[in-house]
N, C-alpha and C positions, 0 to 999 in steps of 0.2 A: 399633480402630485409627483415630486421627484422620486426616483428609485433609490433604494438603499445602496450605498457604495461599499463594495467588498474588495479587499485586497487579498489576492490568492498568490502565495509564494509557490514556486514550482508549477506555475500555470502552463508551462510548455512541456511538462512531463506527461506520462500516461494518465495518472490520476487527475492532474489539473486539466488536461484537454478533455477528458470525459466529463468533468464537471462543467466546463465551459460550453460543451455541446449538448448538455442535458436540456430538455424542453423547459424546465423551470428556471434555467439560468437567465432567460430573457426578462424575468421579473426584477432583476437586479442590474446594477451597473458594476462591472468588474474592472479592477486594475490587475493586470497579469504581466508584470515587467519581465523581460528576459534577463539572463545573467549578465549580458552586456549592458543592459539598461540599469540594473541594480545588482551590485555585488553584495550578496547577503553575508559575506564574511567580513565586510567592512562596517563596523558599528556606526560610525559617524554618517555614512551614506544611508544606512537603513533608518537611522533616527531622523535624518533630514527628510527622507522620502515619506515616512509615515506621518511626521508632523505636518508636512506640506499638504498632503492629500486628506488626512484625517478621516479614514474610512470608519464606517459603523461597525464592521466585523473584519476579522482577519481569519482566513483559512490557511493554516500553515502546512503545506504539502511538500515543501522543498527539502532536499538533502542529497548528500552523496550516497548513491546506492550502487550495488554490484553483487555479483554472485560470490560463492564460497571462495573461489580462487583469488578474486580481487580483494576480498576482506582479509584473507590470510597473508597476501603479499604486501598489503598497505594498511596495516592496523592503525598506524599513527594518523594517517590521513582520514580514515573512517571515523576515528574517535574525535580528533581535533576539529576537523571541518564541520562535522555535525553538531558538536557541542557549540562551536562558534555561531553557527547558523541559528540554532535553537535559542541560544542566549540572546543574540542580537535582536531577533524578531520579537521575542517575548518582552525583553526589557525595553525595547524601543516602543512597543505598544503601551506598556505601562507608563512610560515617560510622556507619551503623546496623549494620554488620556483615553485611549481605546480600551473599552471595558469588556469586550466580548471577543474571544479568540478560540477557534476550534483547531486543535493540534492533532494532526494525523500521525500516529505512531506505527508500531510494528509488533507482531506477535513474537519476535525474537527477544522481547523484553522478559519473556517468561523463563523460569529456570529450566535447564535442560532435562531434568528428571521429574518435573512436575507431572502429577496425574492428569490424564485427559478425561473429560474436556477441561480446558484451561480456564479457570475462573479468575476474575480481576483481582481478587484478594491474594493470589499466589505471587504477585510481583514482589521482588526482593525477598523471597522466601527460600532461595536456593542458588546454587552455582549456575552461571550462564553458560550457553553453548560456546566453547572456546573459539570456534572458527569465525564467529561474527561478534565476539564479545565487545569490541570497541564500538561498533555501530549500536549495539544494544544498550551499552552504558550511556551513550549520547542521547538515545531516545528516553531512557529513564530520567536522565538529567533534565530534559525539557519538560517532561511531565511533572517532576518534582518542583522545578522552578515556578511553574504556573501555580501549583498548589501552595507553595510558600508565599508567593505574592498575595494570593487570596487570603491567607492567614493574616497578613499584615494589613491588607486593604480588601475587606469583604465585597466591595463594589466591583472589583476586578475578577472576571470569571474566565479562566482558561480551562476548557474542557477537552478531554483527550479521547479520540477514537482509536481502538486497536484493531485494525483490519486483519483478517486472515490473509493467506496468500492470494494474490491477484493476477489476473490476466485480462487481455482485452484489446480493443482498438488502441492504436498508438503504442503498442508494446514493442519490445526489442526482439528481433528474430535472428540476429547474428548469433551463431552458436557460441561465440566467445563471450557474449554478454547476456544471453537469454536465460530465462527461467524455464521451468518444466513444460508448461503447455505451449508457449510459443516455440520452444525447441522441438517438441513433438510435431507441431504443425509444419515446421520447416523440414524436418527429417522425412515425414510421411509424404509431403508434397514432392520432395526431390525423388523419393522412391517411385511415386506415380509417374513423374515426368521421365525418369530414367528407365522405367519399366522394370524396376527391381522386384524380385519375388519375395524378399525378406527384409525385415528391419530389426535391428538389434536393440534389446532393452537391457540396461544394466541391472544385475541382480535378478531375483526371481519375480520382481514386479508386484509383490504382495504388500509392500510398504504403502501406507495410506496417507493421503494428503487432502487438505481442504483448500480448494481454489474457487474464488468468487469472481464473477465477471465485473470488471472495473466500472461499468455503467451502473451497476447496482450500488457500489460504494458511492458513486456520485449522487445517486438518488438519496442515500442515507445522509450524506453531507448536507444537501439542500433541505432535506427534512429537518436536519439539525439546526439550520439557520432559521427555519420557520418556527421551531419550538425550542429555542435555545435554553430558555429559563427552566423548562420542564424536564429536559433530558438529564440523565446521570452525568456526574462530573467525569467519570471514567467508565468506558463501555467498549466491549468487544463488538465488532461488526463482522458477522460471518454467516455461514449456512447452518451450522449446527449438525452437519453431516459431511461425510467425506467419501472419497473413492480410492481404489487401489491404483497404482501406477499402470497396471495392466488395463484397467477400465478406462483410464484416460487415453491410452494408446488406441483402444478399440473405438472409443467415441470419436476421436480425431479421424481415424481411418474411415469410419462410416460417413462423416460429414464430407471428407475429401473425395470419397469414392474409390479408395484403394483396397483391394481384397487379397493382398499378400499375407504372409505369415510372419509371426514374431519369434525371434530367437533370443533366448536369455543367456547373457554372459555372467555366470555365477561367480566369476573371479573379481568382478567390479564391486565397489562400495555402494551401499544403498541408503546410508544415512539413518535417521530416526525412523522407527517403525510407524509412528503416528504423531500427528500434531493437529489437534482439533480444539477450537475455542468454544467455550460455553457461550450460549446466546440467551441466557435467562434474563439478563438486564435488558437486552435488545428486545426480547419478546414482550416484556413488561412495558417497554416504551411504545410498543405497538408497530414495529417495523419488521418486515421480512424481505429478503431478496426475491426478485420475481423471475429472473432468467434461469431456465434449465441449462444443464451442461451443454447439450447439443445446440441450443439457441446461442449461448455465449460463444461456443467454438465457431459456429457458422458466421457470426458477425466479425469475429477476430480473423477468420480465414479470408473473408471478403476484403478486410483491410489489408491483410498480407498480400493478396493477389494484386491489389492496386499499388502496393509499395515496392514490390520486387522488380 
């Protein structure tokens, strides 16, 4: 019996590579073209590729991503490139007769002042965070496009996962491009190597963030392929709990084995006080993340040591 063929966009990114190395991935045949092999911004090429290969499922994990500074410096690119990529993949899937698409989105879709925990029905119920509004609008566009096509053609199912913040193997550790946990890993590792006695934390460290190990998202995605028809059309994927910035620094220091002290720079910005997704739908679906914070950091640090 031949394996189901799955096209994964963004297969060379952190999420895509965690999916491809998951133990369940061997149950399927994957197409994971690089950007050089398939430019997702070119609709004709995307249409030709999907029509030629005719996958049973598409996991859409590609997009232009970056931190706050990149989003603020290049809002046109973050809006236009991500709208183009989402539009091209979803419309090409429809045109090629691919009926099942799992779209990976972002919790930046939620209004900036929405109450925590963030439930799926809050999307489009308020103003977006200005610093990454273009990226968020593109993610909302892709979600809505899939929903609209389903309205016109009920046999087409585009389901959307909204993951919380992620970290893990294949992450970016360069301080210019990294997010919180890989940035902390790099900073504390350097402090250990250089025998520094203190590491600086911006603000008081009391802001809370929800970070899930990317291998757990990969597990949810492959569970989604297994039970595609039964899962909700729109669903957060997260932990349902969070940690303070101070707790993340302490957890990383424990894993790395650095016993210095932390100094708080209260003049620096700290961002939102909390951003926590609701996992009610996820729990009803019957899935929970399995990695503890220290387990996830240990796997990520191991990857970091092999990549520096």
